C-alpha positions in Angstrom: 221.0 6.6 -23.6 224.6 5.9 -23.3 227.3 8.6 -23.6 230.9 7.6 -23.9 231.9 5.6 -20.9 228.9 6.8 -18.9 226.5 4.0 -18.0 223.3 5.9 -17.3 221.0 8.2 -19.1 219.4 11.5 -18.2 216.5 9.9 -16.3 219.0 8.7 -13.7 219.5 12.3 -12.8 216.0 13.7 -13.4 214.0 11.1 -11.4 215.9 11.2 -8.1 216.4 15.0 -8.3 212.6 15.5 -9.0 211.8 13.2 -6.1 214.0 14.9 -3.6 213.0 18.3 -4.7 209.3 17.4 -4.4 209.7 16.2 -0.8 211.5 19.5 0.0 208.9 21.7 -1.7 206.0 19.9 0.0 207.6 20.1 3.5 208.4 23.8 2.9 205.0 24.7 1.5 202.9 23.3 4.3 205.5 24.0 7.0 205.8 27.7 6.3 202.0 28.0 6.3 202.0 26.7 9.9 204.9 29.0 10.7 203.1 32.2 9.7 199.8 31.1 11.1 200.9 29.8 14.5 204.0 31.9 15.2 202.9 35.2 13.7 199.1 34.9 13.8 198.4 35.4 10.1 194.8 35.4 9.0 193.3 33.0 6.5 193.6 35.6 3.7 197.2 36.3 4.6 198.1 32.6 4.6 196.4 32.2 1.2 198.3 35.3 -0.1 201.6 33.7 0.8 200.9 30.7 -1.4 199.6 33.0 -4.1 202.8 35.1 -3.9 204.9 31.9 -4.4 202.8 30.9 -7.4 202.9 34.4 -8.9 206.6 34.8 -8.5 207.2 31.3 -10.1 204.8 32.3 -12.9 206.8 35.5 -13.5 210.1 33.5 -13.2 208.9 31.1 -16.0 208.3 34.1 -18.3 211.1 36.5 -17.3 213.9 34.0 -16.9 213.1 31.7 -19.9 215.8 33.1 -22.1 218.3 33.3 -19.2 217.6 29.7 -18.2 218.0 28.6 -21.8 221.6 29.7 -21.7 222.5 27.0 -19.1 222.6 23.3 -19.4 219.7 21.7 -17.4 222.0 20.4 -14.7 223.6 23.8 -14.1 220.2 25.4 -14.0 219.0 22.9 -11.4 222.0 23.7 -9.3 221.2 27.4 -9.4 217.8 26.8 -8.0 218.8 24.3 -5.3 221.7 26.4 -4.1 219.5 29.5 -4.1 216.8 27.8 -2.0 219.4 26.6 0.5 220.8 30.1 0.9 217.4 31.9 1.1 216.0 29.7 3.8 219.2 29.5 5.7 219.1 33.3 6.0 215.4 33.0 7.1 216.4 30.6 9.8 219.1 32.9 11.1 216.6 35.8 11.3 213.0 34.5 11.2 210.0 36.8 11.0 206.7 37.4 9.1 208.1 39.7 6.4 211.2 37.6 6.1 209.0 34.6 5.4 207.2 36.4 2.7 210.4 37.7 1.2 212.2 34.4 1.2 209.2 32.4 -0.1 208.6 34.9 -2.9 212.2 34.9 -4.1 212.2 31.1 -3.8 209.2 30.9 -6.1 211.1 33.1 -8.7 214.2 30.9 -8.8 212.1 27.7 -9.1 211.9 28.6 -12.8 215.5 27.4 -12.9 214.4 23.9 -12.0 211.2 22.5 -13.5 211.0 23.9 -17.1 214.6 23.0 -18.1 214.1 19.5 -16.5 211.0 19.0 -18.6 212.7 20.2 -21.8 215.6 17.9 -21.1 213.5 14.8 -20.4 211.4 15.2 -23.5 214.4 15.8 -25.8 214.4 13.4 -28.8 211.3 11.5 -27.6 207.8 11.1 -29.2 204.7 8.9 -28.9 204.9 6.0 -26.4 208.5 6.9 -25.3 207.5 10.5 -24.6 204.5 9.3 -22.6 206.6 6.9 -20.5 209.2 9.5 -19.8 206.7 12.2 -18.8 204.8 9.7 -16.7 207.9 8.5 -14.9 209.0 12.1 -14.2 205.5 12.9 -13.0 205.4 9.8 -10.8 208.8 10.7 -9.3 207.8 14.2 -8.1 204.3 13.1 -7.1 205.7 10.2 -5.1 207.9 12.7 -3.3 204.7 14.6 -2.5 203.3 11.4 -1.0 205.7 11.8 2.0 206.1 15.6 2.2 202.7 16.7 3.6 202.6 14.2 6.4 206.2 14.8 7.3 205.5 18.6 7.3 202.7 18.0 9.8 204.6 15.8 12.1 207.7 18.1 12.1 205.5 21.1 12.8 204.1 19.5 15.9 207.6 19.0 17.2 208.9 22.5 16.3 207.4 25.1 14.0 210.7 25.8 12.3 211.7 22.2 12.0 210.1 21.7 8.5 212.1 24.6 7.2 215.3 23.1 8.6 214.6 19.7 7.1 213.7 21.3 3.7 217.0 23.3 3.6 218.9 20.1 4.3 217.1 18.3 1.4 217.8 21.2 -1.0 221.5 21.0 0.0 221.5 17.2 -0.4 219.9 17.5 -3.8 222.4 20.1 -5.0 225.2 17.7 -4.0 223.5 14.8 -5.9 223.0 16.9 -9.1 226.6 18.1 -9.0 227.9 14.6 -8.5 225.7 13.3 -11.3 228.3 14.4 -13.8 230.3 11.3 -12.8 227.7 9.0 -14.3 225.8 11.2 -16.9 228.0 13.2 -19.2 227.4 16.8 -20.4 226.7 15.5 -23.9 223.5 14.0 -22.6 222.2 17.5 -21.9 221.0 20.2 -24.2 221.6 23.8 -23.3 218.7 25.2 -25.3 216.1 23.8 -27.7 216.3 27.0 -29.6 220.0 26.5 -30.2 219.8 22.8 -31.1 216.3 21.8 -32.1 215.5 18.1 -32.5 212.4 18.8 -34.6 212.8 21.0 -37.6 209.1 21.1 -38.6 206.5 22.0 -36.0 204.4 18.9 -35.6 202.7 19.8 -32.4 199.0 19.3 -31.7 196.4 22.0 -31.1 195.0 19.7 -28.4 197.6 21.4 -26.2 195.2 24.4 -25.8 192.3 22.6 -24.2 194.8 20.5 -22.2 196.4 23.7 -20.9 193.0 25.0 -19.9 192.4 21.8 -17.9 195.8 22.2 -16.2 195.0 25.8 -15.3 191.7 24.8 -13.8 193.0 21.8 -11.8 195.8 23.9 -10.3 193.3 26.5 -9.3 191.8 23.7 -7.3 195.2 22.8 -5.9 195.7 26.4 -4.8 192.7 25.9 -2.5 193.8 22.4 -1.4 197.3 23.5 -0.5 196.7 27.0 0.9 193.1 27.3 2.1 192.0 23.9 3.2 194.7 23.6 5.9 193.4 26.8 7.5 189.8 25.5 7.4 190.9 22.1 8.7 192.6 23.7 11.7 190.0 26.3 12.5 186.7 24.5 11.8 187.5 20.8 11.9 190.1 21.1 14.7 192.5 18.7 13.0 196.1 18.5 14.1 199.0 19.4 11.7 199.8 15.7 11.2 196.1 14.8 10.4 196.0 17.6 7.8 199.3 16.4 6.4 197.9 12.8 6.2 194.8 14.0 4.2 197.1 15.8 1.7 199.3 12.7 1.6 196.4 10.5 0.6 195.7 13.0 -2.2 199.3 12.8 -3.3 199.2 9.0 -3.2 196.3 9.0 -5.5 198.1 11.4 -7.9 201.2 9.2 -7.8 199.1 6.1 -8.5 197.5 7.9 -11.5 200.9 8.8 -13.0 202.1 5.2 -12.5 199.1 3.9 -14.4 199.4 6.5 -17.1 202.9 5.3 -17.7 201.5 1.9 -18.6 198.6 2.8 -20.8 198.5 4.9 -24.0 195.0 4.5 -25.3 194.0 8.0 -24.0 196.6 9.7 -26.3 194.9 12.1 -28.8 191.4 11.1 -27.5 189.6 14.5 -27.7 186.7 13.4 -25.5 189.1 12.6 -22.6 189.9 16.3 -22.0 186.5 17.7 -21.2 185.5 14.4 -19.5 188.3 14.7 -17.0 187.3 18.2 -16.1 183.6 17.1 -15.7 184.5 14.2 -13.4 186.7 16.5 -11.3 183.8 18.9 -11.0 181.6 16.1 -9.7 184.2 15.1 -7.1 184.5 18.7 -5.9 180.8 18.9 -5.6 180.9 15.9 -3.3 183.3 17.8 -1.0 180.4 20.1 0.0 178.8 17.2 1.9 181.9 16.2 3.8 182.1 16.9 7.6 185.0 14.7 8.7 188.6 13.9 7.9 187.9 10.5 6.2 185.4 12.1 3.8 187.7 14.8 2.8 190.6 12.3 2.3 188.4 10.1 0.0 187.2 13.1 -2.1 190.7 14.6 -2.3 192.0 11.2 -3.5 189.5 11.1 -6.3 190.5 14.7 -7.3 194.2 13.8 -7.0 193.7 10.8 -9.4 192.1 13.0 -12.0 194.8 15.7 -11.4 197.4 13.2 -12.6 195.7 12.7 -15.9 195.0 16.4 -16.5 198.6 17.3 -15.7 200.0 14.5 -17.9 197.8 15.6 -20.8 199.1 19.2 -20.5 202.8 18.2 -20.4 202.4 15.5 -23.1 200.5 17.7 -25.6 202.8 20.6 -24.8 206.0 18.8 -25.8 204.8 16.3 -28.4 206.1 17.2 -31.8 207.2 20.7 -30.7 210.5 22.3 -31.9 210.7 24.5 -28.9 210.1 22.2 -25.9 211.7 24.4 -23.3 209.3 27.2 -24.2 206.3 24.8 -24.2 207.3 23.4 -20.9 207.6 26.9 -19.5 204.0 27.7 -20.8 202.8 24.5 -19.1 204.4 25.5 -15.8 203.3 29.1 -16.0 199.7 28.0 -16.5 199.8 25.7 -13.5 201.2 28.3 -11.2 198.8 31.0 -12.5 196.0 28.6 -11.7 197.4 28.3 -8.1 197.5 32.1 -7.8 193.9 32.4 -8.8 192.8 29.5 -6.6 194.8 30.7 -3.6 193.7 34.3 -3.7 190.0 33.8 -4.7 189.6 30.7 -2.5 191.0 32.4 0.6 188.9 35.6 0.1 185.8 33.6 -0.6 186.4 31.4 2.4 186.9 34.3 4.7 183.8 36.0 3.4 181.6 32.9 3.3 182.4 29.3 4.0 184.4 26.3 2.7 181.3 24.6 1.1 180.8 27.8 -1.0 184.4 27.6 -2.1 184.0 23.9 -3.2 180.8 24.8 -5.1 182.6 27.6 -6.8 185.4 25.3 -7.9 182.9 22.7 -9.1 181.2 25.3 -11.2 184.5 26.5 -12.6 185.5 23.0 -13.7 182.1 22.4 -15.2 182.4 25.6 -17.2 185.9 24.5 -18.2 184.5 21.2 -19.5 182.0 23.0 -21.7 184.8 25.3 -23.1 187.1 22.4 -23.7 184.3 20.5 -25.6 183.9 23.6 -27.8 187.7 23.7 -28.4 188.3 20.1 -29.3 185.2 19.7 -31.5 185.7 22.9 -33.3 185.0 22.3 -37.1 188.2 21.5 -38.9 190.1 20.6 -35.7 192.5 17.7 -36.3 192.7 15.0 -33.7 196.4 14.1 -33.9 199.5 16.0 -35.1 200.6 15.7 -38.7 203.1 12.9 -39.2 
């Protein structure tokens, strides 16, 4: 898309910004867990509750701030989040502490609603079919590729100084803010849209009901991610005696499989509007989670997490694609997509940490496997409901 004398389109802003933001988020997320566990002696349940608080505050931000965010152009909204994160954690570094970590991380989750939903609405603007699939896959690949580096970096940095991951994340947020601000030099404001409600690109609602089973799948896979991000690191430290960098490497392998999945999905389109793919992905993920029960070493966990990560990419991509395809209110649909992901992380983080503390990690994995299996059955009932149309009306 060319605007006036500007040579680049919106993806020239979205892809790098999503990549840098993802690295910063990943470093912050794992780094702050090690901070509260190792510096302040937080229990497994307390560590899990920190991740859950972030997800809950982001979930609330997506709902409460939706109309506020819609008043800004996407680039302005992104700058609000990036500047806010820089300030919040700079203040934390000036006066660190357990309650300060909870306060900063919770507020940080809330303002994250200024970043991802408007970016998703912006990137999907005016696109359908193969073009929409390629745009969402490229976007997803960019943030997942950022996650490929972040977990391992967080582990390595934590070993050299517990607050070092926070410092590096703050620097990345500041750098990203500068990039987004400077992007006005090569992508004009006319390439943005302030609100889909104000300037709809689809007059008639041609969205697909397949978004509902796709959203259920997204909720379930992010309940799994809540455990992977917030409970597994505690288990790996306490029971597997793994170092921070080893834990980061396992999560990096998972992120690599997710990124590879997004890359492949950007090249293929045969799964679009295939109803059977939705419950099949949940069932396959349930089987991979079941295999985690048998694992006793780092290599086994890395392999199983890679399989789960690969399926995660397809489930996430389905949710975002079906949410925005044919929709007249893409910002709202993107907000629903993000809210469900984060609510899944809340459920996974809280229930997973409590179940782990009361029982064991294999029991947590069995519970997740059963949850995904039940989800697959529910999705089958949803997509094969009598009268359900497979594709949106054209």
